[in-house]
RODO-2510 file (C-alpha; in nm, 4 decimals, decimal comma):
residues 517
     n   res          X          Y          Z
     1     x     3,3766    -0,8291     1,5565
     2     x     3,7305    -0,9056     1,4941
     3     x     3,9309    -0,8739     1,1926
     4     x     4,1779    -1,1587     1,2240
     5     x     3,9025    -1,3957     1,2874
     6     x     3,7367    -1,2983     1,0113
     7     x     4,0518    -1,2675     0,7330
     8     x     4,0977    -1,6475     0,8662
     9     x     3,7373    -1,7792     0,7596
    10     x     3,8330    -1,5914     0,4521
    11     x     4,1702    -1,8273     0,4497
    12     x     3,9674    -2,1071     0,5153
    13     x     3,6971    -2,0685     0,2545
    14     x     3,7290    -2,0104    -0,0730
    15     x     3,4092    -2,0686    -0,2026
    16     x     3,0590    -1,8175    -0,1377
    17     x     2,7562    -1,7567    -0,3168
    18     x     2,8362    -1,4190    -0,3039
    19     x     3,0559    -1,1446    -0,2570
    20     x     2,9959    -0,7684    -0,2890
    21     x     3,2387    -0,5332    -0,3507
    22     x     3,2040    -0,2479    -0,1726
    23     x     3,1191    -0,1653     0,2479
    24     x     2,9165     0,1807     0,2431
    25     x     2,5493     0,1518     0,2718
    26     x     2,4264    -0,0206    -0,0314
    27     x     2,7349    -0,3095     0,0187
    28     x     2,6532    -0,3430     0,3622
    29     x     2,2778    -0,3425     0,3295
    30     x     2,3562    -0,6423     0,0538
    31     x     2,5586    -0,7918     0,2906
    32     x     2,2807    -0,8092     0,5897
    33     x     2,0169    -0,9627     0,3103
    34     x     2,2024    -1,2034     0,1537
    35     x     2,3491    -1,3379     0,4792
    36     x     1,9956    -1,3110     0,6551
    37     x     1,9115    -1,5556     0,3780
    38     x     2,1526    -1,8070     0,4503
    39     x     2,3664    -1,7561     0,1501
    40     x     2,7107    -1,7761     0,2134
    41     x     2,8207    -1,4112     0,2299
    42     x     3,1988    -1,2302     0,1470
    43     x     3,2175    -0,8423     0,1742
    44     x     3,5402    -0,6564     0,0448
    45     x     3,6417    -0,3573     0,0980
    46     x     3,9631    -0,2005     0,0534
    47     x     3,9173     0,0969     0,2707
    48     x     3,7820     0,0536     0,5572
    49     x     3,3345     0,0804     0,6410
    50     x     3,1974     0,4106     0,4589
    51     x     3,4669     0,5573     0,3894
    52     x     3,3592     0,7796     0,1561
    53     x     2,9857     0,8551     0,0995
    54     x     2,8519     0,6985     0,3676
    55     x     3,0527     0,8632     0,6467
    56     x     2,9704     1,2141     0,4979
    57     x     2,6131     1,2687     0,4478
    58     x     2,3721     1,5286     0,6016
    59     x     2,2707     1,2569     0,9118
    60     x     1,9149     1,2560     0,8145
    61     x     1,7160     0,9517     0,7518
    62     x     1,4710     1,1135     0,5265
    63     x     1,2135     1,0580     0,2537
    64     x     1,3057     1,3426     0,1054
    65     x     1,0866     1,6852     0,1234
    66     x     1,2620     1,8495    -0,2281
    67     x     1,1767     1,5146    -0,4419
    68     x     0,8679     1,6089    -0,3670
    69     x     0,8128     1,8997    -0,5035
    70     x     1,0618     1,7440    -0,8582
    71     x     0,7129     1,5165    -0,8556
    72     x     0,8952     1,1921    -0,7237
    73     x     0,5899     1,0278    -0,5274
    74     x     0,7342     0,6493    -0,5716
    75     x     1,0880     0,7712    -0,4016
    76     x     0,9523     0,9882    -0,1471
    77     x     0,6939     0,7176    -0,0020
    78     x     0,9844     0,4374    -0,0026
    79     x     1,2058     0,6508     0,1300
    80     x     0,9586     0,7675     0,4021
    81     x     0,8761     0,3805     0,4593
    82     x     1,2051     0,3182     0,5388
    83     x     1,2803     0,5633     0,7465
    84     x     1,0043     0,4390     0,9278
    85     x     1,1463     0,0690     0,9391
    86     x     1,5338     0,1884     1,0312
    87     x     1,4110     0,3758     1,3529
    88     x     1,2516     0,0811     1,5071
    89     x     1,5549    -0,1707     1,3662
    90     x     1,7911     0,0949     1,5208
    91     x     1,6933     0,3189     1,7037
    92     x     2,0269     0,3301     1,9375
    93     x     2,1482     0,5625     1,5688
    94     x     1,8064     0,7052     1,4804
    95     x     1,5767     0,9539     1,6408
    96     x     1,3209     1,1362     1,5458
    97     x     1,4012     1,5235     1,5134
    98     x     1,1858     1,8413     1,4496
    99     x     1,2336     2,0864     1,1626
   100     x     1,1110     2,4300     1,1509
   101     x     1,0279     2,5921     0,8115
   102     x     1,0430     2,9385     0,8579
   103     x     0,8263     3,1958     0,6295
   104     x     0,8378     3,5014     0,5187
   105     x     0,5243     3,5957     0,2820
   106     x     0,2022     3,5023     0,4395
   107     x     0,1159     3,2645     0,1264
   108     x     0,4549     3,0174     0,2221
   109     x     0,3032     2,9016     0,5010
   110     x     0,0296     2,7495     0,3468
   111     x     0,2554     2,6563     0,0589
   112     x     0,5073     2,4630     0,2261
   113     x     0,2531     2,3677     0,4990
   114     x     0,0355     2,1707     0,2199
   115     x     0,3357     2,0300     0,0569
   116     x     0,4708     1,8933     0,4686
   117     x     0,1468     1,7242     0,4808
   118     x     0,1503     1,5290     0,1988
   119     x     0,4708     1,4231     0,2894
   120     x     0,3260     1,3233     0,6617
   121     x     0,0392     1,1697     0,4667
   122     x     0,2892     0,9566     0,2470
   123     x     0,4986     0,8058     0,5527
   124     x     0,1361     0,6187     0,6292
   125     x     0,1315     0,3939     0,9914
   126     x     0,5009     0,5222     1,0376
   127     x     0,5061     0,8513     1,0444
   128     x     0,6898     1,0644     1,2865
   129     x     0,4574     1,3509     1,4048
   130     x     0,1763     1,5888     1,3332
   131     x     0,2645     1,8735     1,0323
   132     x     0,1544     2,2329     1,2566
   133     x     0,1562     2,5568     1,1127
   134     x     0,3173     2,8188     1,3559
   135     x     0,2415     3,1897     1,4801
   136     x     0,6249     3,3647     1,4214
   137     x     0,5598     3,3318     1,8666
   138     x     0,5813     2,9623     1,8195
   139     x     0,8373     2,9640     1,5257
   140     x     1,0593     3,1962     1,7617
   141     x     0,9915     2,9378     2,1010
   142     x     1,1975     2,6677     1,8476
   143     x     1,4569     2,8976     1,6516
   144     x     1,5226     3,1786     1,8987
   145     x     1,8224     3,2602     1,6804
   146     x     1,6278     3,3160     1,3655
   147     x     1,5730     3,6499     1,2468
   148     x     1,2842     3,7586     1,2657
   149     x     1,2593     4,0640     0,9762
   150     x     0,9944     4,0328     0,7581
   151     x     0,8652     3,6520     0,9227
   152     x     0,5295     3,5911     0,9265
   153     x     0,5185     3,2068     1,0867
   154     x     0,6060     2,8399     0,9632
   155     x     0,6218     2,4908     0,9330
   156     x     0,6569     2,2512     1,1842
   157     x     0,7240     1,8665     1,0822
   158     x     0,9120     1,5913     1,1650
   159     x     1,1760     1,3822     0,9810
   160     x     1,4919     1,1149     1,1388
   161     x     1,8402     1,1836     1,1833
   162     x     2,0966     0,9066     1,2408
   163     x     2,4607     0,9022     1,2986
   164     x     2,6231     0,7451     0,9694
   165     x     2,9423     0,5973     1,0257
   166     x     2,8025     0,4561     1,3297
   167     x     2,4924     0,2621     1,1611
   168     x     2,7331     0,0814     0,8896
   169     x     2,9793    -0,0957     1,1550
   170     x     2,6963    -0,1659     1,3073
   171     x     2,5635    -0,3268     0,9796
   172     x     2,8645    -0,4823     0,9325
   173     x     2,8691    -0,6964     1,2737
   174     x     2,5269    -0,7496     1,1787
   175     x     2,6247    -0,9430     0,9050
   176     x     2,8918    -1,0722     1,0894
   177     x     2,6299    -1,2049     1,3133
   178     x     2,4328    -1,3669     1,0513
   179     x     2,7339    -1,5834     0,9172
   180     x     2,8404    -1,3037     0,6705
   181     x     3,2186    -1,2943     0,6725
   182     x     3,3084    -0,8921     0,6529
   183     x     3,6685    -0,7715     0,5843
   184     x     3,7787    -0,3676     0,5641
   185     x     4,1069    -0,3267     0,4104
   186     x     4,1215    -0,6126     0,1379
   187     x     4,0437    -0,4758    -0,1882
   188     x     3,9664    -0,6630    -0,4776
   189     x     4,2515    -0,6505    -0,7629
   190     x     4,1044    -0,8364    -1,0307
   191     x     3,7757    -1,0912    -1,1208
   192     x     3,8668    -1,4455    -1,1942
   193     x     3,6495    -1,5412    -1,5545
   194     x     3,5619    -1,8704    -1,7552
   195     x     3,4428    -1,7943    -2,0882
   196     x     3,3807    -1,4165    -2,0287
   197     x     3,1423    -1,4976    -1,7582
   198     x     3,2905    -1,3915    -1,3811
   199     x     3,3013    -1,6664    -1,1471
   200     x     3,4826    -1,4865    -0,8549
   201     x     3,7383    -1,2753    -0,7260
   202     x     4,1100    -1,1721    -0,7064
   203     x     4,2104    -0,9692    -0,2818
   204     x     4,4713    -0,8401    -0,1646
   205     x     4,4701    -0,7662     0,1852
   206     x     4,6355    -0,3668     0,2420
   207     x     4,7582    -0,4812     0,5912
   208     x     4,9465    -0,7782     0,5112
   209     x     5,0088    -0,7895     0,1812
   210     x     4,8446    -1,1639     0,1056
   211     x     4,6681    -1,2142    -0,1682
   212     x     4,3484    -1,4390    -0,1895
   213     x     4,2016    -1,6231    -0,5276
   214     x     3,8194    -1,6431    -0,4666
   215     x     3,5194    -1,8010    -0,6381
   216     x     3,1451    -1,6629    -0,6178
   217     x     2,8243    -1,7349    -0,7562
   218     x     2,7514    -1,4229    -0,7824
   219     x     2,9457    -1,0832    -0,7493
   220     x     2,8202    -0,7736    -0,6516
   221     x     3,0013    -0,3939    -0,7569
   222     x     2,8620    -0,1952    -0,4398
   223     x     3,1749     0,0593    -0,4728
   224     x     2,9560     0,3994    -0,4866
   225     x     3,1587     0,6932    -0,6949
   226     x     3,3751     0,4567    -0,7459
   227     x     3,1719     0,1984    -0,9083
   228     x     3,2819     0,2708    -1,3034
   229     x     3,6584     0,2324    -1,2289
   230     x     3,5697    -0,1319    -1,1238
   231     x     3,3107    -0,1788    -1,3553
   232     x     3,5469    -0,0882    -1,6546
   233     x     3,8009    -0,3898    -1,4391
   234     x     3,5482    -0,6298    -1,4872
   235     x     3,4309    -0,5241    -1,8499
   236     x     3,6997    -0,3926    -2,0468
   237     x     3,5349    -0,0853    -2,1697
   238     x     3,4748     0,2605    -2,0690
   239     x     3,1035     0,3371    -1,9863
   240     x     3,0232     0,6111    -1,7262
   241     x     2,7136     0,4671    -1,5366
   242     x     2,7487     0,7464    -1,2526
   243     x     2,7096     1,1594    -1,2254
   244     x     2,9011     1,2627    -0,9256
   245     x     2,8195     1,5135    -0,7050
   246     x     2,9856     1,7305    -0,4540
   247     x     2,8078     1,8309    -0,0918
   248     x     2,9694     2,0269     0,1804
   249     x     2,8833     2,0723     0,5218
   250     x     3,0135     2,2998     0,8065
   251     x     3,0132     2,2383     1,1449
   252     x     2,9449     2,4674     1,4123
   253     x     2,9024     2,5269     1,7571
   254     x     2,5725     2,5054     1,8494
   255     x     2,5598     2,8830     1,9976
   256     x     2,4992     3,0285     1,7675
   257     x     2,1508     2,8532     1,6528
   258     x     2,0025     2,7292     1,9817
   259     x     1,7091     2,5219     2,0056
   260     x     1,6475     2,1739     1,9848
   261     x     1,4807     2,2093     1,6034
   262     x     1,6105     2,1689     1,3096
   263     x     1,5838     2,4524     1,0468
   264     x     1,4724     2,3876     0,6696
   265     x     1,5399     2,6680     0,4177
   266     x     1,3336     2,4452     0,1485
   267     x     1,4909     2,7235    -0,1850
   268     x     1,8087     2,8578    -0,1592
   269     x     1,9628     3,0628    -0,4715
   270     x     2,0549     2,6848    -0,6548
   271     x     1,6816     2,5763    -0,5564
   272     x     1,8865     2,3283    -0,3452
   273     x     1,7370     2,2814    -0,0138
   274     x     2,0099     2,3674     0,3250
   275     x     1,9540     2,2344     0,6503
   276     x     2,0804     2,3981     0,9711
   277     x     2,0856     2,0234     1,2786
   278     x     2,1756     2,0001     1,5926
   279     x     2,4220     1,7167     1,6107
   280     x     2,6726     1,5991     1,8853
   281     x     2,5898     1,9772     2,0289
   282     x     2,6992     2,0878     1,7385
   283     x     2,5564     2,2385     1,4722
   284     x     2,5750     2,0994     1,1088
   285     x     2,5211     2,3474     0,8096
   286     x     2,4582     2,1994     0,4941
   287     x     2,4521     2,0679     0,1939
   288     x     2,5748     2,1975    -0,1533
   289     x     2,5496     2,0116    -0,5168
   290     x     2,8485     2,0580    -0,7030
   291     x     2,9238     1,8273    -1,0184
   292     x     3,3062     1,7432    -1,0200
   293     x     3,4967     1,5337    -1,2383
   294     x     3,7743     1,4359    -1,0070
   295     x     3,6798     1,1134    -0,7749
   296     x     3,9162     1,0677    -0,4812
   297     x     3,8622     0,9224    -0,0978
   298     x     3,9088     1,3001     0,0830
   299     x     3,7383     1,5401    -0,2177
   300     x     3,7982     1,8944    -0,1157
   301     x     3,5429     2,1767    -0,0219
   302     x     3,5495     2,4636    -0,2788
   303     x     3,5855     2,8476    -0,1436
   304     x     3,2391     2,8811    -0,3109
   305     x     3,0180     2,5928    -0,1875
   306     x     3,1851     2,7573     0,1677
   307     x     3,0718     3,1082     0,0675
   308     x     2,6968     2,9726    -0,0337
   309     x     2,6527     2,7811     0,3055
   310     x     2,7863     3,0535     0,5413
   311     x     2,6020     3,3349     0,3232
   312     x     2,2790     3,1719     0,3010
   313     x     2,2609     3,0646     0,7227
   314     x     2,3230     3,4430     0,8138
   315     x     2,0786     3,5648     0,5619
   316     x     1,8535     3,3675     0,8284
   317     x     1,9647     3,4324     1,1802
   318     x     2,0958     3,7030     1,4173
   319     x     2,3976     3,5771     1,4822
   320     x     2,6713     3,5819     1,1631
   321     x     2,9324     3,3553     1,1632
   322     x     3,2818     3,3361     0,9056
   323     x     3,5830     3,0762     0,8950
   324     x     3,6987     3,0929     1,1953
   325     x     3,3646     2,9419     1,3814
   326     x     3,3615     2,6518     1,1688
   327     x     3,5459     2,3822     1,3689
   328     x     3,5230     2,1210     1,0822
   329     x     3,4431     2,1020     0,6949
   330     x     3,3779     1,7155     0,5804
   331     x     3,2880     1,6831     0,1747
   332     x     3,1169     1,3666     0,0158
   333     x     3,0258     1,2596    -0,3187
   334     x     2,7474     1,1083    -0,4532
   335     x     2,7263     0,8629    -0,7076
   336     x     2,4001     0,9688    -0,8845
   337     x     2,2712     0,7694    -1,1356
   338     x     2,3783     0,9182    -1,4445
   339     x     2,1265     1,0383    -1,6090
   340     x     2,1710     1,1287    -2,0671
   341     x     1,9016     1,4200    -2,0939
   342     x     2,0120     1,5781    -1,7075
   343     x     2,2877     1,8087    -1,6706
   344     x     2,2448     1,9819    -1,3511
   345     x     2,2778     1,7061    -1,0942
   346     x     2,0922     1,9096    -0,8290
   347     x     1,7857     1,8257    -1,0518
   348     x     1,8902     1,4096    -1,1144
   349     x     1,6949     1,1800    -0,9305
   350     x     1,7790     1,0046    -0,6652
   351     x     1,7232     0,6975    -0,7932
   352     x     1,9322     0,3568    -0,7869
   353     x     1,9931     0,1450    -1,1249
   354     x     2,0452    -0,2010    -1,0643
   355     x     2,1768    -0,3765    -1,3623
   356     x     2,3497    -0,6989    -1,4022
   357     x     2,6884    -0,7129    -1,7395
   358     x     2,7491    -0,8896    -1,9939
   359     x     2,9998    -1,0407    -1,7920
   360     x     2,7738    -1,1262    -1,5168
   361     x     2,8583    -0,8871    -1,2736
   362     x     2,5740    -0,7013    -1,1409
   363     x     2,5894    -0,3505    -1,1022
   364     x     2,4257    -0,1475    -0,8257
   365     x     2,4227     0,2508    -0,7675
   366     x     2,2326     0,5968    -0,6814
   367     x     2,0362     0,5750    -0,4505
   368     x     2,0661     0,7666    -0,0902
   369     x     2,1287     0,5984     0,3016
   370     x     1,7703     0,6573     0,4028
   371     x     1,6931     0,3449     0,1212
   372     x     1,9486     0,1150     0,1915
   373     x     1,7410    -0,1467     0,2283
   374     x     1,5476    -0,1708    -0,0214
   375     x     1,8441    -0,1264    -0,2451
   376     x     1,9692    -0,3880    -0,0851
   377     x     1,6670    -0,6138    -0,0983
   378     x     1,6136    -0,5728    -0,4891
   379     x     1,9768    -0,6336    -0,5194
   380     x     2,0301    -0,9452    -0,4034
   381     x     1,6993    -1,0525    -0,5422
   382     x     1,8796    -0,9665    -0,9094
   383     x     2,1931    -1,1460    -0,8034
   384     x     1,9966    -1,4734    -0,6984
   385     x     1,8098    -1,4654    -1,0362
   386     x     2,1731    -1,3863    -1,2354
   387     x     2,3528    -1,6814    -1,0448
   388     x     2,0346    -1,9572    -1,0547
   389     x     2,0352    -1,9504    -0,6513
   390     x     1,7647    -2,1413    -0,4450
   391     x     1,5597    -1,8550    -0,3890
   392     x     1,5244    -1,7159    -0,0443
   393     x     1,3068    -1,4225     0,1090
   394     x     1,4162    -1,0978     0,2220
   395     x     1,3965    -1,0750     0,5821
   396     x     1,5501    -0,7896     0,6440
   397     x     1,2077    -0,5541     0,7010
   398     x     1,1914    -0,6144     1,0645
   399     x     1,5802    -0,7143     1,1037
   400     x     1,6952    -0,5970     1,4440
   401     x     2,0549    -0,4293     1,3572
   402     x     2,3497    -0,4978     1,5987
   403     x     2,2761    -0,2328     1,9048
   404     x     1,9271    -0,2516     1,9547
   405     x     1,8374    -0,1904     2,2462
   406     x     1,4574    -0,0398     2,3935
   407     x     1,6569     0,0772     2,7133
   408     x     1,7133     0,4480     2,7496
   409     x     2,0410     0,5399     2,8127
   410     x     2,1208     0,9190     2,9330
   411     x     2,4680     0,9185     2,8238
   412     x     2,6703     0,9649     2,5024
   413     x     2,7636     0,6227     2,5360
   414     x     2,3846     0,5516     2,4020
   415     x     2,5229     0,5572     2,0334
   416     x     2,6360     0,2256     2,1174
   417     x     2,3369     0,1215     2,2068
   418     x     2,3786    -0,2463     2,3425
   419     x     2,7792    -0,2330     2,3993
   420     x     2,6895     0,0443     2,6110
   421     x     2,7349    -0,1463     2,9104
   422     x     3,0257    -0,3553     2,8020
   423     x     3,1905    -0,0280     2,7647
   424     x     3,0416     0,0579     3,1222
   425     x     3,1905    -0,2480     3,2477
   426     x     3,5515    -0,1899     3,0405
   427     x     3,5569     0,1950     3,3018
   428     x     3,4702    -0,0105     3,5884
   429     x     3,7290    -0,2724     3,6195
   430     x     3,9769    -0,0068     3,4950
   431     x     3,9701     0,3646     3,6007
   432     x     4,1970     0,5059     3,4146
   433     x     3,9974     0,4030     3,0406
   434     x     3,7155     0,6466     3,1672
   435     x     3,9649     0,9524     3,1227
   436     x     3,8454     1,2055     2,8582
   437     x     4,0822     1,1855     2,4737
   438     x     3,9721     1,5389     2,4789
   439     x     3,9118     1,7807     2,7771
   440     x     3,6084     1,9384     2,5336
   441     x     3,4678     1,6327     2,4405
   442     x     3,2838     1,3496     2,6813
   443     x     3,4855     1,0506     2,4243
   444     x     3,6871     0,8276     2,6510
   445     x     3,9341     0,5893     2,6496
   446     x     3,7275     0,2817     2,7636
   447     x     3,5473     0,3980     2,3879
   448     x     3,9361     0,3827     2,1988
   449     x     4,0113     0,0803     2,2978
   450     x     3,6582    -0,0506     2,2299
   451     x     3,6092     0,0394     1,8888
   452     x     3,9917    -0,1039     1,8104
   453     x     3,9241    -0,4634     2,0090
   454     x     3,5406    -0,4964     1,8772
   455     x     3,5384    -0,2803     1,5409
   456     x     3,8167    -0,2777     1,3362
   457     x     3,9300    -0,0096     1,4216
   458     x     4,2702    -0,0403     1,2314
   459     x     4,3862     0,3549     1,1937
   460     x     4,3714     0,6896     1,3810
   461     x     4,1398     0,7803     1,0781
   462     x     3,8800     0,4726     1,1488
   463     x     3,8848     0,5800     1,5153
   464     x     3,8288     0,9555     1,5646
   465     x     3,6404     0,9789     1,2409
   466     x     3,4205     0,6756     1,1738
   467     x     3,3485     0,5057     1,4874
   468     x     3,3976     0,8391     1,7029
   469     x     3,3184     1,1219     1,5087
   470     x     3,5718     1,3708     1,6051
   471     x     3,7276     1,4743     1,2964
   472     x     3,4069     1,5639     1,1715
   473     x     3,3014     1,7615     1,4561
   474     x     3,6072     1,9358     1,5286
   475     x     3,9405     1,8932     1,3640
   476     x     4,1669     2,0866     1,5803
   477     x     4,0095     1,8618     1,8710
   478     x     4,0961     1,5213     1,6453
   479     x     4,4394     1,6487     1,6040
   480     x     4,5319     1,6940     1,9837
   481     x     4,3229     1,3560     2,0528
   482     x     4,5833     1,1674     1,7932
   483     x     4,8805     1,0956     2,0149
   484     x     4,6489     0,9126     2,3148
   485     x     4,4766     0,7508     2,0085
   486     x     4,7625     0,6928     1,8441
   487     x     4,9488     0,5444     2,1975
   488     x     4,6407     0,3025     2,2487
   489     x     4,6447     0,1891     1,9298
   490     x     4,9851     0,1167     1,9019
   491     x     4,9673    -0,0969     2,2418
   492     x     4,6680    -0,2957     2,1804
   493     x     4,7792    -0,4118     1,8181
   494     x     5,1622    -0,4658     1,9065
   495     x     5,3384    -0,1746     1,6138
   496     x     5,5982     0,0318     1,7336
   497     x     5,6950     0,3719     1,7822
   498     x     5,8099     0,4460     1,3716
   499     x     5,4110     0,3255     1,3098
   500     x     5,3242     0,5576     1,5687
   501     x     5,4399     0,8328     1,4079
   502     x     5,3982     0,7567     1,0554
   503     x     5,0221     0,7045     1,1470
   504     x     5,0610     1,0503     1,3412
   505     x     5,1858     1,2060     1,0133
   506     x     4,9028     1,0998     0,8117
   507     x     4,5993     1,2096     1,0190
   508     x     4,7851     1,5422     1,1130
   509     x     4,7642     1,5949     0,7100
   510     x     4,4337     1,4256     0,6856
   511     x     4,2677     1,6359     0,9717
   512     x     4,4159     2,0005     0,8028
   513     x     4,1741     1,8744     0,5264
   514     x     3,8784     1,9573     0,7714
   515     x     3,9827     2,3014     0,8468
   516     x     3,9607     2,6094     0,7061
   517     x     4,2300     2,8053     0,8894
***
């Protein structure tokens, strides 16, 4: 996956069947779906792949237990089936994880147990494991640091876990392998219209400054929380289709809550579900649900959100965490489809919305990462119908995502799947590339070189936030590793010392936003 090659293709090919704007889960899914059906497909992204919401999830591939409690059986059933497909199609970035729901009243074990049995039943043949009622002793075997005060037992169930932005990169690679042109740092600046109908887009390469005019039979707006801004550019009105909701996550050391299972607190003070999940040898805590007005690429956590998660975690554990224990805090904005009679985002449905605007723009919003594939299938079906394209049916239900392998890799390189062997070969040819970029983490110089040369990483942030997840795991460590990464990035891209300094300053400023002290 080489950006120059993709830009060259864009320069030489000015007509496409389908143009997709946005490279979050939905946009990338649309690119894979459209290209695999044989349509000439272009995906344009103003920033980096999964720069926004799709790199800031709770890292769960799940049906949504709380949506079941809300009575949204259809959404849960669809998400559970998509969960199973994703674990089959991308096992290198997705795996099964056991969860324990602790119970502190005698009736809770049966109440939550019945609900989770229904949850398991809805997954059908794609079930990940048997739900089981646990005694107090069994709960503590799974979660030894759980508070025992009034503990009566618990429920064990299974869900999926994944690395969101690494899956996004793999989807970009899959789309290219299927014939799509995929370009990051190339934003849409306007639309080409004939008789008020969109026939193409104007785009600008954010790196070189070059501008393009590209024709298309169908254009899809898959820009997540930024979709309304693009909608207004295309339609010339101020209709709002999104009610953005902010969710934060805290990352702490795993020793605060040992065990290989995750914990699910089914009902917090605000009615949300709260998770404590092992992730990359750390512990991920989240999430919140706070309505927001200001949409930005780098949303900031609110103090009350941080306090909310710390308070709830401490309530359920024998250990106690404080601000100084937080290694990183990251924030995502959910592009919830606006519902006129709902004011609290926590109770808004996670359904997605697909509609065709008067200009012919296909507008998709809402949903969740787990259902990205089915969202993409329905969006491309709508684009085919709108543009009058020759019908070709969806092929992604069983399409293996780039990196798929059935070989067990026992190192941290397993997340690269089939690409891990190429990274190992780099280290064998040049022993210096096996050196770590930070003494406390396994990530190597070889990985830095790999993501720059093969995954379109352009900035330090691209490398340390979304290709190698160091910024999300430990922001201070990411700042310490940044000079080495900057030097490597400059040497591989031919940039000078001034560029290095600018990159380093920009990254350190960004990384400070992930720290609490």
